[in-house]
C-alpha positions in Angstrom: 131.7 79.4 73.0 130.0 76.3 74.1 127.3 74.7 72.1 123.8 73.9 73.3 123.2 70.4 74.7 119.8 70.1 73.1 118.2 71.1 69.8 114.6 71.9 68.9 112.5 69.6 66.6 112.4 70.7 63.0 108.8 72.0 63.1 109.7 74.5 65.9 111.0 77.1 63.5 107.8 77.1 61.3 105.6 77.3 64.4 107.6 80.2 65.8 107.5 82.0 62.4 103.7 81.7 62.4 103.5 83.1 65.9 105.8 86.0 65.0 103.5 86.8 62.0 100.4 86.8 64.2 101.9 88.5 67.3 100.0 91.5 68.6 102.5 92.6 71.2 106.3 93.0 71.2 106.9 90.6 74.1 105.3 87.7 72.3 107.1 88.6 69.1 110.5 88.7 70.8 110.0 85.5 72.7 109.0 83.7 69.5 112.0 85.3 67.8 114.4 84.0 70.4 113.2 80.4 69.9 113.1 80.9 66.1 116.6 82.2 65.8 117.9 79.3 67.9 115.9 76.6 66.1 116.4 77.8 62.6 119.9 79.3 62.6 121.4 77.8 65.8 122.4 81.3 67.0 124.0 81.7 70.4 122.3 83.9 73.0 124.8 86.7 72.4 123.9 86.8 68.7 120.2 86.7 69.5 120.6 89.4 72.1 122.0 91.8 69.5 119.1 91.0 67.2 116.2 91.1 69.7 117.5 93.6 72.2 116.9 91.2 75.1 119.6 90.2 77.6 121.4 87.0 77.2 120.0 85.8 80.5 116.5 86.5 79.4 117.1 84.6 76.1 118.5 81.6 78.0 115.5 81.7 80.3 113.0 81.7 77.3 114.8 78.8 75.7 114.7 76.8 79.0 111.0 77.6 79.5 110.2 76.6 76.0 112.0 73.3 76.3 110.2 72.6 79.6 106.6 73.9 78.9 106.4 74.3 75.1 104.5 76.9 73.1 102.4 78.3 75.9 105.3 80.3 77.4 105.6 82.4 74.3 102.2 84.0 75.0 102.7 85.8 78.3 99.5 87.8 78.3 99.2 91.3 79.6 101.7 92.5 82.2 101.3 95.0 84.9 98.0 95.8 86.6 96.8 97.1 89.9 99.4 95.3 92.0 99.4 97.9 94.8 95.6 98.5 94.9 93.9 98.9 98.3 90.6 97.5 97.1 89.2 95.8 94.0 87.3 98.0 91.6 84.0 96.4 92.7 84.8 97.2 96.3 85.6 100.8 95.5 82.2 101.2 93.7 80.5 99.6 96.7 82.3 101.9 99.1 81.2 105.0 97.1 77.6 103.9 97.0 77.1 105.2 100.6 77.8 108.7 99.3 75.7 108.4 96.1 72.3 109.1 97.7 73.7 112.1 99.6 75.3 113.6 96.5 72.1 113.1 94.4 70.0 114.8 97.1 72.2 117.9 96.9 74.5 117.5 99.8 78.1 118.5 99.2 80.4 115.5 99.4 84.0 116.5 99.7 87.1 114.5 98.9 88.4 115.1 102.4 85.3 113.4 103.9 85.7 110.4 101.7 89.4 110.4 102.4 88.8 110.2 106.2 86.2 107.5 105.9 88.4 105.4 103.5 91.3 105.7 105.9 89.2 104.5 108.8 87.7 101.7 106.6 91.1 100.5 105.5 92.9 101.2 108.8 95.8 102.8 107.0 96.8 106.3 105.9 96.4 107.2 102.2 97.6 110.1 100.1 95.0 112.6 99.0 95.8 112.0 95.3 94.7 108.3 95.6 91.2 109.5 96.6 90.9 111.7 93.5 92.1 108.8 91.3 89.5 106.5 92.9 86.8 109.0 92.3 87.8 109.5 88.7 87.9 105.7 88.1 84.4 105.4 89.4 83.0 108.2 87.3 82.7 110.9 90.0 83.6 114.4 89.0 84.7 117.4 90.9 81.9 119.9 90.4 82.4 123.0 92.4 81.1 126.5 91.6 83.6 129.2 91.3 83.4 131.8 94.1 83.8 134.5 91.4 84.6 134.9 87.7 88.3 134.6 86.8 88.2 138.1 85.3 86.5 139.5 88.3 87.4 143.2 88.9 85.9 144.6 92.0 86.8 148.2 91.2 85.0 148.0 87.8 81.9 146.6 89.5 81.9 149.4 92.1 82.4 152.0 89.3 79.5 150.5 87.3 77.3 150.6 90.4 78.0 154.4 90.9 77.4 155.3 87.2 74.5 153.0 86.2 71.0 154.5 86.6 69.7 151.0 87.5 72.0 150.9 90.6 71.2 154.4 91.7 69.8 154.6 95.3 66.9 156.9 94.6 65.2 154.8 91.9 63.2 151.6 92.2 
């Protein structure tokens, strides 16, 4: 096992300990823990890996970045996001404004109509589920009256019509 060629200043371990105590997410905590274990106990990446659960390559990378850039690499911020989005949220809301007046006046706006218009607007094909997700993101709901009650029984309705005096043909 080869030793490291550089060592951290003595105040590094106390700084990392305070970051670990204040960390709100596991990524920040583990990054600070990598540097803390290295600066305080001089553990090798393999030992730090068993403690933190990170790979040895990731630990070496964190150590290298910390040496190069300092404390700011410990805080990585939020990860993920809308990396494959077709439009920004504001653009989606702007696109749907053209349908808002029609929907408020009582016209029926279908997802298939919005789907066709959005595909022509973006000049690419989209899956139908993406349209429903966009509508949900922007506060649109699918309101559609049922054609009949779920417990609809046509035979019972016809029998009621025959036996009920209100439905008899001779009376008004």
